[in-house]
DOFI-189836 format. One record per residue (C-alpha): x, y, z; residue number from 1. Coordinates in steps of 0.05 Angstrom, whole numbers. Layout:
BEGIN
+--------+--------+--------+-----+
:     xx :     yy :     zz : pos :
+--------+--------+--------+-----+
:      X :      Y :      Z : NUM :
...
+--------+--------+--------+-----+
This chain:
BEGIN
+--------+--------+--------+-----+
:     xx :     yy :     zz : pos :
+--------+--------+--------+-----+
:    484 :    -32 :   -957 :   1 :
:    476 :    -44 :   -883 :   2 :
:    408 :    -21 :   -857 :   3 :
:    420 :     23 :   -796 :   4 :
:    351 :      8 :   -769 :   5 :
:    369 :    -65 :   -761 :   6 :
:    414 :    -44 :   -704 :   7 :
:    388 :    -65 :   -636 :   8 :
:    414 :      0 :   -607 :   9 :
:    371 :     39 :   -656 :  10 :
:    310 :     -4 :   -641 :  11 :
:    320 :      4 :   -566 :  12 :
:    329 :     79 :   -573 :  13 :
:    266 :     84 :   -615 :  14 :
:    224 :     46 :   -565 :  15 :
:    254 :     86 :   -508 :  16 :
:    226 :    149 :   -540 :  17 :
:    156 :    120 :   -530 :  18 :
:    173 :    110 :   -456 :  19 :
:    186 :    185 :   -452 :  20 :
:    120 :    206 :   -481 :  21 :
:     71 :    244 :   -436 :  22 :
:     -4 :    232 :   -429 :  23 :
:    -21 :    300 :   -461 :  24 :
:     24 :    286 :   -521 :  25 :
:     -2 :    215 :   -529 :  26 :
:    -75 :    237 :   -530 :  27 :
:    -61 :    295 :   -576 :  28 :
:    -43 :    245 :   -630 :  29 :
:    -95 :    218 :   -678 :  30 :
:   -122 :    148 :   -663 :  31 :
:    -81 :    117 :   -719 :  32 :
:    -15 :    141 :   -689 :  33 :
:    -35 :    121 :   -619 :  34 :
:    -50 :     52 :   -646 :  35 :
:     17 :     50 :   -681 :  36 :
:     54 :     66 :   -616 :  37 :
:     16 :     12 :   -578 :  38 :
:     28 :    -39 :   -633 :  39 :
:    102 :    -22 :   -637 :  40 :
:    116 :    -30 :   -563 :  41 :
:     75 :    -94 :   -558 :  42 :
:    110 :   -124 :   -618 :  43 :
:    179 :   -105 :   -592 :  44 :
:    163 :   -134 :   -523 :  45 :
:    138 :   -200 :   -551 :  46 :
:    182 :   -212 :   -611 :  47 :
:    247 :   -174 :   -609 :  48 :
:    307 :   -220 :   -599 :  49 :
:    349 :   -170 :   -561 :  50 :
:    338 :   -163 :   -485 :  51 :
:    352 :    -88 :   -484 :  52 :
:    297 :    -76 :   -535 :  53 :
:    247 :   -119 :   -497 :  54 :
:    265 :    -83 :   -433 :  55 :
:    254 :    -15 :   -466 :  56 :
:    187 :    -39 :   -493 :  57 :
:    165 :    -61 :   -424 :  58 :
:    184 :      7 :   -395 :  59 :
:    143 :     41 :   -450 :  60 :
:     84 :     -4 :   -433 :  61 :
:     92 :     13 :   -359 :  62 :
:     90 :     87 :   -375 :  63 :
:     33 :     85 :   -425 :  64 :
:     -9 :     41 :   -380 :  65 :
:    -12 :     98 :   -329 :  66 :
:    -47 :    144 :   -379 :  67 :
:   -121 :    154 :   -365 :  68 :
:   -169 :    122 :   -414 :  69 :
:   -113 :     85 :   -450 :  70 :
:   -153 :     21 :   -445 :  71 :
:   -209 :     36 :   -493 :  72 :
:   -221 :    -37 :   -504 :  73 :
:   -209 :   -102 :   -467 :  74 :
:   -168 :   -125 :   -527 :  75 :
:   -115 :    -71 :   -514 :  76 :
:   -112 :    -89 :   -441 :  77 :
:   -104 :   -162 :   -458 :  78 :
:    -48 :   -149 :   -507 :  79 :
:     -9 :   -105 :   -459 :  80 :
:    -16 :   -155 :   -402 :  81 :
:      7 :   -214 :   -445 :  82 :
:     66 :   -174 :   -472 :  83 :
:     88 :   -158 :   -401 :  84 :
:     74 :   -228 :   -374 :  85 :
:    118 :   -261 :   -427 :  86 :
:    176 :   -217 :   -406 :  87 :
:    167 :   -232 :   -332 :  88 :
:    192 :   -302 :   -352 :  89 :
:    252 :   -275 :   -389 :  90 :
:    320 :   -306 :   -370 :  91 :
:    349 :   -236 :   -368 :  92 :
:    342 :   -204 :   -299 :  93 :
:    343 :   -134 :   -328 :  94 :
:    283 :   -151 :   -372 :  95 :
:    245 :   -182 :   -313 :  96 :
:    257 :   -120 :   -270 :  97 :
:    227 :    -74 :   -323 :  98 :
:    170 :   -123 :   -337 :  99 :
:    153 :   -128 :   -263 : 100 :
:    152 :    -52 :   -258 : 101 :
:    104 :    -49 :   -317 : 102 :
:     62 :   -104 :   -285 : 103 :
:     53 :    -64 :   -221 : 104 :
:     32 :     -3 :   -262 : 105 :
:    -17 :    -44 :   -301 : 106 :
:    -48 :    -71 :   -237 : 107 :
:    -59 :      0 :   -213 : 108 :
:    -87 :     25 :   -278 : 109 :
:   -134 :    -33 :   -288 : 110 :
:   -175 :     -8 :   -229 : 111 :
:   -199 :     48 :   -274 : 112 :
:   -210 :      2 :   -333 : 113 :
:   -253 :    -45 :   -292 : 114 :
:   -306 :      9 :   -281 : 115 :
:   -311 :     20 :   -357 : 116 :
:   -313 :    -53 :   -377 : 117 :
:   -363 :    -72 :   -323 : 118 :
:   -412 :    -24 :   -355 : 119 :
:   -399 :    -45 :   -427 : 120 :
:   -425 :   -116 :   -425 : 121 :
:   -406 :   -186 :   -409 : 122 :
:   -357 :   -197 :   -467 : 123 :
:   -307 :   -144 :   -444 : 124 :
:   -321 :   -161 :   -372 : 125 :
:   -301 :   -234 :   -382 : 126 :
:   -239 :   -213 :   -421 : 127 :
:   -218 :   -168 :   -364 : 128 :
:   -230 :   -224 :   -314 : 129 :
:   -183 :   -270 :   -353 : 130 :
:   -131 :   -215 :   -356 : 131 :
:   -135 :   -203 :   -281 : 132 :
:   -126 :   -277 :   -268 : 133 :
:    -62 :   -274 :   -309 : 134 :
:    -38 :   -212 :   -271 : 135 :
:    -52 :   -246 :   -205 : 136 :
:    -14 :   -310 :   -222 : 137 :
:     44 :   -269 :   -250 : 138 :
:     50 :   -224 :   -188 : 139 :
:     48 :   -284 :   -141 : 140 :
:    102 :   -319 :   -182 : 141 :
:    147 :   -258 :   -184 : 142 :
:    142 :   -249 :   -108 : 143 :
:    193 :   -307 :   -105 : 144 :
:    243 :   -273 :   -151 : 145 :
:    301 :   -226 :   -133 : 146 :
:    291 :   -164 :    -91 : 147 :
:    287 :   -114 :   -148 : 148 :
:    233 :   -156 :   -180 : 149 :
:    200 :   -176 :   -115 : 150 :
:    188 :   -103 :    -95 : 151 :
:    148 :    -92 :   -158 : 152 :
:    110 :   -158 :   -149 : 153 :
:     90 :   -135 :    -79 : 154 :
:     66 :    -69 :   -107 : 155 :
:     25 :   -106 :   -159 : 156 :
:     -7 :   -150 :   -105 : 157 :
:    -23 :    -88 :    -64 : 158 :
:    -57 :    -55 :   -124 : 159 :
:    -97 :   -118 :   -138 : 160 :
:   -118 :   -128 :    -65 : 161 :
:   -146 :    -58 :    -64 : 162 :
:   -204 :    -75 :   -111 : 163 :
:   -211 :   -150 :   -116 : 164 :
:   -279 :   -165 :    -85 : 165 :
:   -279 :   -216 :    -29 : 166 :
:   -338 :   -261 :    -39 : 167 :
:   -328 :   -315 :     15 : 168 :
:   -298 :   -314 :     84 : 169 :
:   -274 :   -383 :    108 : 170 :
:   -219 :   -387 :    158 : 171 :
:   -146 :   -390 :    141 : 172 :
:   -123 :   -458 :    166 : 173 :
:    -49 :   -456 :    149 : 174 :
:      0 :   -426 :    197 : 175 :
:     31 :   -369 :    157 : 176 :
:     80 :   -339 :    204 : 177 :
:    125 :   -362 :    259 : 178 :
:    134 :   -299 :    298 : 179 :
:    197 :   -324 :    332 : 180 :
:    230 :   -337 :    266 : 181 :
:    217 :   -269 :    235 : 182 :
:    281 :   -232 :    218 : 183 :
:    289 :   -164 :    185 : 184 :
:    341 :   -143 :    134 : 185 :
:    368 :    -73 :    144 : 186 :
:    398 :    -50 :     79 : 187 :
:    413 :     22 :     61 : 188 :
:    352 :     68 :     65 : 189 :
:    373 :     96 :     -2 : 190 :
:    345 :     33 :    -34 : 191 :
:    275 :     55 :    -15 : 192 :
:    229 :     88 :    -65 : 193 :
:    198 :    156 :    -54 : 194 :
:    123 :    157 :    -49 : 195 :
:    119 :    183 :   -120 : 196 :
:    166 :    132 :   -150 : 197 :
:    132 :     98 :   -209 : 198 :
:     68 :     86 :   -171 : 199 :
:     23 :     98 :   -230 : 200 :
:    -41 :    136 :   -226 : 201 :
:    -83 :    136 :   -163 : 202 :
:   -152 :    120 :   -188 : 203 :
:   -206 :     88 :   -147 : 204 :
:   -247 :     28 :   -167 : 205 :
:   -320 :     19 :   -151 : 206 :
:   -349 :    -46 :   -123 : 207 :
:   -389 :    -56 :   -186 : 208 :
:   -340 :   -107 :   -213 : 209 :
:   -338 :   -175 :   -179 : 210 :
:   -281 :   -219 :   -204 : 211 :
:   -310 :   -282 :   -175 : 212 :
:   -301 :   -315 :   -242 : 213 :
:   -226 :   -305 :   -237 : 214 :
:   -216 :   -362 :   -189 : 215 :
:   -194 :   -305 :   -144 : 216 :
:   -237 :   -259 :   -103 : 217 :
:   -252 :   -310 :    -49 : 218 :
:   -213 :   -312 :     16 : 219 :
:   -164 :   -363 :    -14 : 220 :
:   -138 :   -310 :    -61 : 221 :
:   -126 :   -263 :     -2 : 222 :
:    -92 :   -320 :     36 : 223 :
:    -43 :   -331 :    -20 : 224 :
:    -30 :   -257 :    -26 : 225 :
:    -18 :   -249 :     49 : 226 :
:     28 :   -310 :     48 : 227 :
:     69 :   -277 :     -7 : 228 :
:     72 :   -210 :     29 : 229 :
:     94 :   -242 :     94 : 230 :
:    147 :   -283 :     58 : 231 :
:    173 :   -219 :     25 : 232 :
:    179 :   -184 :     92 : 233 :
:    223 :   -239 :    119 : 234 :
:    266 :   -248 :     57 : 235 :
:    266 :   -180 :     22 : 236 :
:    308 :   -118 :     29 : 237 :
:    283 :    -51 :     55 : 238 :
:    251 :    -30 :    -10 : 239 :
:    211 :    -95 :    -10 : 240 :
:    191 :    -85 :     62 : 241 :
:    168 :    -13 :     47 : 242 :
:    125 :    -39 :    -10 : 243 :
:     96 :    -93 :     34 : 244 :
:     72 :    -40 :     83 : 245 :
:     42 :      0 :     26 : 246 :
:      9 :    -63 :     -2 : 247 :
:    -22 :    -78 :     66 : 248 :
:    -50 :     -7 :     68 : 249 :
:    -85 :    -23 :      2 : 250 :
:   -109 :    -90 :     29 : 251 :
:   -140 :    -56 :     90 : 252 :
:   -176 :     -7 :     44 : 253 :
:   -214 :    -63 :     10 : 254 :
:   -285 :    -49 :     33 : 255 :
:   -308 :   -120 :     18 : 256 :
:   -257 :   -153 :     63 : 257 :
:   -280 :   -167 :    134 : 258 :
:   -214 :   -168 :    170 : 259 :
:   -244 :   -194 :    235 : 260 :
:   -262 :   -259 :    198 : 261 :
:   -192 :   -270 :    170 : 262 :
:   -147 :   -315 :    211 : 263 :
:    -86 :   -283 :    180 : 264 :
:   -103 :   -213 :    204 : 265 :
:    -67 :   -220 :    271 : 266 :
:     -4 :   -242 :    235 : 267 :
:     -7 :   -182 :    189 : 268 :
:    -16 :   -133 :    246 : 269 :
:     41 :   -166 :    284 : 270 :
:     87 :   -157 :    225 : 271 :
:     70 :    -83 :    219 : 272 :
:     82 :    -72 :    293 : 273 :
:    148 :   -110 :    288 : 274 :
:    171 :    -66 :    230 : 275 :
:    149 :     -3 :    266 : 276 :
:    186 :    -24 :    329 : 277 :
:    249 :    -58 :    303 : 278 :
:    265 :    -32 :    233 : 279 :
:    325 :     13 :    231 : 280 :
:    296 :     49 :    170 : 281 :
:    250 :    107 :    184 : 282 :
:    214 :    104 :    118 : 283 :
:    193 :     33 :    134 : 284 :
:    171 :     54 :    203 : 285 :
:    129 :    111 :    174 : 286 :
:     95 :     67 :    123 : 287 :
:     81 :     13 :    176 : 288 :
:     48 :     67 :    219 : 289 :
:      7 :     90 :    160 : 290 :
:    -19 :     20 :    148 : 291 :
:    -37 :     11 :    221 : 292 :
:    -80 :     73 :    218 : 293 :
:   -123 :     48 :    160 : 294 :
:   -174 :      1 :    195 : 295 :
:   -233 :     43 :    215 : 296 :
:   -262 :      4 :    274 : 297 :
:   -242 :    -38 :    334 : 298 :
:   -276 :    -96 :    299 : 299 :
:   -228 :    -89 :    240 : 300 :
:   -168 :    -95 :    286 : 301 :
:   -197 :   -157 :    318 : 302 :
:   -157 :   -189 :    374 : 303 :
:    -97 :   -147 :    355 : 304 :
:   -127 :    -81 :    378 : 305 :
:   -101 :    -86 :    450 : 306 :
:    -30 :   -104 :    428 : 307 :
:    -30 :    -47 :    377 : 308 :
:    -52 :      5 :    428 : 309 :
:     -1 :    -20 :    479 : 310 :
:     54 :    -22 :    427 : 311 :
:     41 :     47 :    400 : 312 :
:     38 :     77 :    469 : 313 :
:    104 :     45 :    488 : 314 :
:    136 :     73 :    424 : 315 :
:    108 :    142 :    439 : 316 :
:    134 :    140 :    510 : 317 :
:    204 :    122 :    485 : 318 :
:    204 :    167 :    424 : 319 :
:    271 :    200 :    416 : 320 :
:    309 :    149 :    457 : 321 :
:    327 :    106 :    397 : 322 :
:    394 :    119 :    365 : 323 :
:    398 :    140 :    293 : 324 :
:    457 :    103 :    262 : 325 :
:    444 :    124 :    189 : 326 :
:    451 :    199 :    177 : 327 :
:    401 :    198 :    120 : 328 :
:    347 :    178 :    169 : 329 :
:    351 :    245 :    206 : 330 :
:    306 :    279 :    155 : 331 :
:    251 :    228 :    167 : 332 :
:    250 :    237 :    242 : 333 :
:    196 :    292 :    242 : 334 :
:    153 :    253 :    192 : 335 :
:    157 :    191 :    235 : 336 :
:    138 :    230 :    298 : 337 :
:     79 :    261 :    262 : 338 :
:     54 :    195 :    233 : 339 :
:     63 :    157 :    299 : 340 :
:     23 :    212 :    333 : 341 :
:    -32 :    208 :    281 : 342 :
:    -36 :    132 :    285 : 343 :
:    -38 :    132 :    361 : 344 :
:    -93 :    185 :    361 : 345 :
:   -132 :    142 :    312 : 346 :
:   -131 :     79 :    354 : 347 :
:   -145 :    118 :    418 : 348 :
:   -206 :    148 :    385 : 349 :
:   -232 :     77 :    379 : 350 :
:   -213 :     55 :    449 : 351 :
:   -281 :     70 :    480 : 352 :
:   -311 :     15 :    436 : 353 :
:   -267 :    -40 :    464 : 354 :
:   -292 :    -91 :    513 : 355 :
:   -222 :   -113 :    530 : 356 :
:   -217 :   -104 :    606 : 357 :
:   -141 :   -112 :    610 : 358 :
:   -133 :    -58 :    558 : 359 :
:   -180 :    -12 :    597 : 360 :
:   -138 :    -24 :    659 : 361 :
:    -75 :     -9 :    620 : 362 :
:   -103 :     57 :    595 : 363 :
:   -122 :     76 :    666 : 364 :
:    -50 :     61 :    687 : 365 :
:    -25 :    105 :    630 : 366 :
:    -74 :    162 :    643 : 367 :
:    -21 :    209 :    670 : 368 :
:     23 :    201 :    609 : 369 :
:    -36 :    207 :    561 : 370 :
:    -59 :    270 :    596 : 371 :
:      9 :    303 :    590 : 372 :
:     18 :    280 :    518 : 373 :
:    -51 :    304 :    496 : 374 :
:    -41 :    369 :    533 : 375 :
:     22 :    380 :    494 : 376 :
:    -15 :    366 :    428 : 377 :
:    -70 :    415 :    448 : 378 :
:    -20 :    470 :    465 : 379 :
:     17 :    457 :    400 : 380 :
:    -48 :    462 :    361 : 381 :
:    -70 :    526 :    396 : 382 :
:     -2 :    557 :    383 : 383 :
:     -5 :    539 :    309 : 384 :
:    -78 :    560 :    301 : 385 :
:    -57 :    633 :    296 : 386 :
:    -17 :    616 :    233 : 387 :
:    -49 :    611 :    164 : 388 :
:    -69 :    539 :    150 : 389 :
:    -75 :    505 :     83 : 390 :
:   -147 :    485 :     69 : 391 :
:   -179 :    449 :    128 : 392 :
:   -116 :    416 :    155 : 393 :
:   -124 :    453 :    221 : 394 :
:   -196 :    430 :    230 : 395 :
:   -176 :    358 :    214 : 396 :
:   -120 :    360 :    266 : 397 :
:   -167 :    388 :    318 : 398 :
:   -220 :    336 :    302 : 399 :
:   -174 :    276 :    311 : 400 :
:   -146 :    304 :    376 : 401 :
:   -217 :    316 :    403 : 402 :
:   -239 :    246 :    381 : 403 :
:   -183 :    214 :    420 : 404 :
:   -197 :    256 :    482 : 405 :
:   -272 :    242 :    479 : 406 :
:   -260 :    168 :    470 : 407 :
:   -214 :    165 :    531 : 408 :
:   -263 :    207 :    572 : 409 :
:   -318 :    157 :    556 : 410 :
:   -273 :     98 :    572 : 411 :
:   -252 :    127 :    640 : 412 :
:   -325 :    143 :    657 : 413 :
:   -344 :     73 :    638 : 414 :
:   -294 :     42 :    687 : 415 :
:   -316 :     93 :    740 : 416 :
:   -250 :    132 :    740 : 417 :
:   -288 :    197 :    746 : 418 :
:   -231 :    242 :    770 : 419 :
:   -189 :    220 :    710 : 420 :
:   -248 :    230 :    663 : 421 :
:   -258 :    300 :    691 : 422 :
:   -187 :    319 :    673 : 423 :
:   -197 :    296 :    601 : 424 :
:   -263 :    334 :    596 : 425 :
:   -226 :    397 :    617 : 426 :
:   -172 :    382 :    566 : 427 :
:   -225 :    377 :    511 : 428 :
:   -254 :    444 :    531 : 429 :
:   -185 :    476 :    526 : 430 :
:   -180 :    462 :    452 : 431 :
:   -250 :    485 :    433 : 432 :
+--------+--------+--------+-----+
């Protein structure tokens, strides 16, 4: 008699059920059954001869890897990573797509696991280091694959760059971008993910784990990562470009990375400004603006600070003049306006710290526009302050507006433009 369970369709359907399990259901099971699920999906991913079954197994791994505390040992982490890594080399594109998605989720979830393993002793710590080395090599390799795979590889690199500890800071000697040769693809905005699309959990890692033993963690690892991200911007579709912007946000959030010492930083900022200025897709523009608002000091922006301030001001002056050719972009217009405003306020709040004399002269020249623009923001805030606000959103909005005004006031006083400074002081009082 024919065994129905030998059917690849049945096997694929069975593994797909594991991909639909929720965290609460998974952890309500006894340890033995959780172990069976993990063993089943790992075995299917590594040994099943049918691509559809391997793909379903990778999807299940991608889902389960997002569950908190799923990595109760370095051994489990190692097995999941190896099962996914094998499938990223699969000749079937559909398998590589699912495997790359699982890889990105694993890179996000491993940030939580690192905290645990770093405290448990050197054995698990070393095992995790080896696993991270494999994840890194895999993500860099996949960044040269097709767009659907490349977008996940970029997300994986972004997740890794968020917590990999930079231990050395030599210069970046290779020229990584020819600004004149940069071209942007403008595919349909519907290809972009939503911010909640398969991004895994959003857990933070501490700096307690130093993966120097990975062969990554020094500036050379970041150089290779940045090279891959820049390449993906120039060759990838809009979904890839969106993920590059998101990955750069994670890179900037790495507290051990001193951007001002990285020769590639100016190229990265240039790419973000280029996407913000020239991309026809509003979701890419929004995410580029988000990334540009991450650095917390003038020092972090380095030599790019002046160009960023000028570029953002120019965009704000011309906001609304650009033509929207894709109807689906209309709904993102307000979000773009809000994010561009937030990013410009952020960099203006740092302007008083700059010693760039041409930039100071430029801001004096733009004082009239800035006064009218900030006055409009103040009036808008005061009008909305009578409405119920969620949490402390209102206070945060007021604080960032005041910071920008105070910074400009200080800058104008510093260059002896006292009448202009007086106007901004009065503007600040109006919002108190």
